[in-house]
C-alpha atoms as one frame of an Amber mdcrd trajectory, in Angstrom:
protein
 151.113  98.275 104.556 152.609  95.057 105.209 156.125  93.949 104.924 156.559
  90.612 102.877 158.328  87.233 103.133 160.918  86.348 100.113 159.520  83.616
  98.349 162.972  82.375  96.941 165.426  83.261 100.003 165.760  85.118 103.175
 164.819  88.940 103.890 161.894  90.899 103.052 160.092  92.388 100.290 158.460
  95.863 100.265 155.257  96.562  98.210 156.637  97.959  95.370 159.364  95.430
  94.861 159.951  94.032  91.289 162.929  91.670  92.327 164.555  90.454  95.385
 167.779  91.636  96.625 169.672  89.148  94.573 167.881  90.006  91.329 165.125
  87.163  91.112 162.062  88.821  89.718 159.050  88.690  91.694 155.704  90.011
  91.312 152.685  90.635  94.125 149.624  88.482  94.128 146.932  90.572  95.719
 144.449  87.493  96.379 147.162  85.814  98.500 148.889  89.040  99.443 152.151
  87.536  99.115 155.272  87.763  96.656 155.508  84.938  94.168 158.361  83.925
  91.675 156.946  83.218  88.722 154.726  84.773  85.952 152.306  85.527  84.551
 153.269  89.314  85.203 151.089  92.331  84.335 151.598  93.322  80.485 152.545
  96.760  81.917 155.495  95.441  83.845 157.720  96.611  81.320 155.978  99.968
  80.446 155.280 101.341  83.928 156.954  99.133  86.044 153.785  97.511  87.517
 154.861  94.491  89.801 151.466  92.639  90.011 150.746  89.192  88.634 148.178
  88.785  85.664 145.450  86.188  85.457 147.175  85.119  82.078 150.046  85.818
  79.844 149.622  89.219  77.987 146.839  90.548  80.286 146.757  93.364  82.725
 146.961  92.959  86.531 143.637  93.543  88.546 144.484  97.133  89.261 145.923
  98.103  85.760 142.681  96.559  84.257 140.538  98.916  86.156 142.183 102.029
  84.139 140.073 102.706  81.229 142.090 105.569  79.988 145.812 106.232  80.238
 147.909 109.395  79.622 148.745 110.663  76.335 152.453 109.527  75.735 153.335
 112.366  73.907 152.874 114.824  76.894 156.049 115.552  79.000 156.910 113.326
  81.616 153.388 111.488  80.949 155.034 107.836  81.045 156.962 108.321  84.333
 154.229 110.364  86.063 151.741 107.414  85.069 154.007 104.867  86.517 154.279
 106.558  89.919 150.255 107.084  89.842 149.473 103.625  89.052 151.720 102.628
  91.982 149.546 104.779  94.113 146.511 103.243  93.147 148.169  99.647  93.654
 148.771 100.680  97.334 145.269 102.100  98.101 143.410  99.283  96.475 145.437
  96.846  98.306 144.857  98.782 101.314 141.010  98.774 100.763 141.110  94.981
  99.909 141.933  94.275 103.590 138.254  95.019 103.963 137.464  93.187 101.073
 136.772  95.971  98.798 137.101  95.371  95.028 138.405  91.970  95.407 136.464
  88.859  93.974 134.185  88.455  97.088 133.214  91.890  96.772 129.653  91.679
  94.727 129.731  95.419  94.083 131.151  97.455  91.061 134.624  97.998  90.905
 136.074 101.677  89.986 137.110 102.561  86.493 139.872 104.873  86.407 140.897
 107.916  83.891 144.285 108.643  84.667 144.988 111.896  82.628 148.430 113.772
  81.810 147.816 117.796  81.816 148.559 120.026  78.601 147.883 123.602  78.459
 144.930 123.122  80.899 144.819 121.406  84.350 142.845 117.958  84.571 139.817
 118.214  87.050 139.943 115.337  89.335 136.985 114.051  90.588 134.285 110.852
  90.705 131.168 110.484  88.540 129.151 107.468  88.657 131.882 105.082  89.366
 134.796 106.741  87.225 137.391 108.092  89.140 139.463 111.171  87.085 143.032
 111.688  88.181 145.715 114.011  87.062 148.981 111.989  86.898 150.854 115.488
  86.729 149.833 115.640  90.500 152.987 113.643  91.031 155.226 116.793  89.888
 156.795 118.067  93.047 157.013 121.443  91.596 153.484 121.398  90.661 152.347
 119.824  94.182 154.187 122.454  96.206 152.789 125.318  94.088 149.166 123.963
  94.301 149.407 123.067  98.229 150.870 126.451  99.005 147.931 128.130  96.450
 145.100 125.974  98.293 146.799 126.014 102.037 146.800 122.512 101.979 148.892
 121.038 104.785 149.191 117.791 102.805 148.679 117.162  99.107 150.155 113.407
  97.652 148.815 111.271  95.184 148.104 108.300  97.478 145.985 111.280  99.260
 144.262 111.823  96.103 143.344 108.318  95.337 142.168 107.852  98.806 140.050
 111.091  98.662 138.483 110.322  95.287 138.107 106.525  95.493 136.030 107.689
  98.882 133.647 109.431  96.694 133.380 106.190  94.754 132.693 104.005  98.003
 130.293 106.739  98.865 128.421 105.921  95.628 128.366 102.403  96.221 127.140
 102.602  99.943 124.226 104.952  98.863 122.629 102.277  97.104 121.776 101.355
 100.910 119.065 103.193 102.368 120.159 102.617 105.723 123.236 104.187 104.915
 121.814 107.361 103.439 119.767 107.803 106.651 122.745 107.544 108.718 124.868
 109.453 106.527 122.492 112.094 106.539 122.461 112.301 110.346 126.204 112.602
 110.696 127.232 114.290 107.767 124.235 116.581 106.557 122.438 116.614 103.486
 124.185 115.435 100.400 121.347 116.829  98.317 122.303 120.629  98.934 123.393
 122.085  95.537 127.255 121.156  95.414 128.236 123.632  92.828 126.862 126.532
  94.869 128.556 125.199  97.767 131.950 124.738  96.158 132.001 128.517  94.992
 130.729 129.336  98.505 133.507 127.794  99.881 136.298 129.412  97.631 134.868
 132.616  97.833 134.142 132.767 101.748 136.586 130.448 103.014 135.625 127.750
 105.776 133.488 128.873 108.947 135.427 130.119 111.636 134.748 126.931 113.937
 135.949 124.490 111.303 138.658 122.868 113.501 135.901 121.713 115.887 133.795
 120.090 113.335 135.882 119.086 110.292 139.311 117.523 109.387 140.303 120.125
 106.835 139.111 123.346 105.321 137.820 121.561 102.368 135.778 119.107 104.259
 133.720 121.941 105.453 132.668 122.755 101.571 129.916 120.064 101.412 128.805
 116.812 102.692 130.221 114.841  99.703 133.850 116.421 100.612 133.409 116.233
 104.471 132.747 112.248 103.710 135.823 112.043 101.036 137.860 113.861 103.327
 136.916 111.702 106.557 137.170 108.607 104.557 140.666 109.564 103.309 141.904
 110.304 106.650 140.516 107.023 108.205 142.695 105.143 105.361 145.705 107.526
 106.188 145.343 106.707 109.852 144.736 102.649 109.491 147.678 102.389 107.346
 150.204 104.787 109.213 149.432 102.207 112.121 149.557  99.016 110.009 152.762
  99.906 108.241 154.152 100.874 112.048 153.230  97.622 113.201 154.291  95.445
 110.241 157.908  97.348 110.397 158.294  95.574 113.802 158.169  98.996 115.631
 157.137  98.894 119.337 154.972 101.472 121.393 153.191 101.303 124.759 149.969
 102.338 122.360 150.079  99.243 120.483 147.320  96.656 122.174 149.897  93.618
 121.572 152.683  92.981 119.195 150.304  90.899 116.890 147.822  93.693 116.371
 146.434  94.402 113.047 144.640  97.504 112.560 142.832  96.288 109.569 141.188
  93.805 111.675 140.500  96.194 114.510 136.758  96.222 115.176 136.891  98.825
 117.662 136.984 102.365 115.954 137.827 104.380 118.875 140.564 102.035 119.552
 142.286 102.238 116.116 141.673 106.020 116.090 143.364 106.462 119.532 146.190
 104.306 118.638 146.806 105.725 115.257 146.870 109.422 116.415 149.089 108.380
 119.464 151.586 106.932 116.867 151.457 110.008 114.262 152.664 112.406 117.354
 155.873 110.238 117.560 156.515 109.863 113.880 155.776 113.586 113.314 158.570
 114.344 116.316 160.807 111.814 114.084 160.379 114.041 110.953 160.857 117.624
 112.673 164.687 115.934 113.685 165.425 115.829 109.735 163.564 119.244 109.038
 160.994 117.849 107.313 157.233 118.765 107.670 154.828 116.435 109.868 153.858
 113.291 108.438 150.042 113.973 109.652 149.542 117.623 109.982 146.016 117.339
 111.479 144.290 117.635 114.886 141.519 115.242 115.575 138.496 117.080 117.251
 135.626 115.142 118.933 133.482 115.606 116.101 136.080 114.295 113.772 136.716
 111.179 115.761 132.957 110.351 115.715 132.680 110.829 111.746 135.941 108.601
 111.363 134.402 106.057 113.739 131.425 106.205 111.589 133.348 105.732 108.213
 135.136 103.052 109.690 132.222 101.135 110.709 130.801 101.175 106.842 133.950
 100.561 104.990 134.599  97.561 107.346 131.426  95.927 106.866 129.861  97.852
 103.699 131.918  95.547 100.737 129.961  92.424 101.530 126.816  93.962 102.573
 127.066  92.930 106.168
């Protein structure tokens, strides 16, 4: 994610800012990829702290307009959890916008979001026919820790959920192209395999013994759909780690140049190599504070080929190139 210029003075702004350091209200314009100091602001600004502009007074911003179902405000912590979930959604949508997904120039269907709070039962997250369902309760730190340990997942965040489930939607968009499906099946396997049976087998038997040689995560081994979604989410993780590193004006001998922009990098192997190299250093910094590794994953040669495949399609797929 970029670091942004202050439109009314000196200093920088971060992606989630609602105001400058001196208190001047600002909002993010996702089309210009810049902050502006004037309305119209998103109607959700006062409700959940949305900091994007709207097309007109009293309207939703581009991101909030994609939310068809919001959580029941009567459920505990529904509104603050929703606010954090929408913030993660805006981050991921802006990332994907760097490759033209879901912007006005994208001729395809944008996602629809059902963002639901959990009551007595859990909300099953997933994607069906362009609709992405997310549990806003997944921002609760106690719940996240409990589920991370129960599912033996080294990484579980709302941005991660957004990237994974939106990746399913991206696959749905790309699957309308016959050339994509043929290439996908050659790389990931046949997605027409019974999905429910595959997941049942995964949860009953666990991953194959050699999963680290072929997949990024144990869950990716369950079915080609999940392999795609996990791989695409990891490509987004790695690209944005590298972009945020460069935008923060940090230096490393691994960076191709001082002006390097990871989202504009056409060479997938270079992007993956640089991003993976940067994560080693950032992991080391996290350990100095007793924190978990930022990116606790090892990239096998097969996983790198899959990441490169996803990179190729996500960079050109939105506009059908």
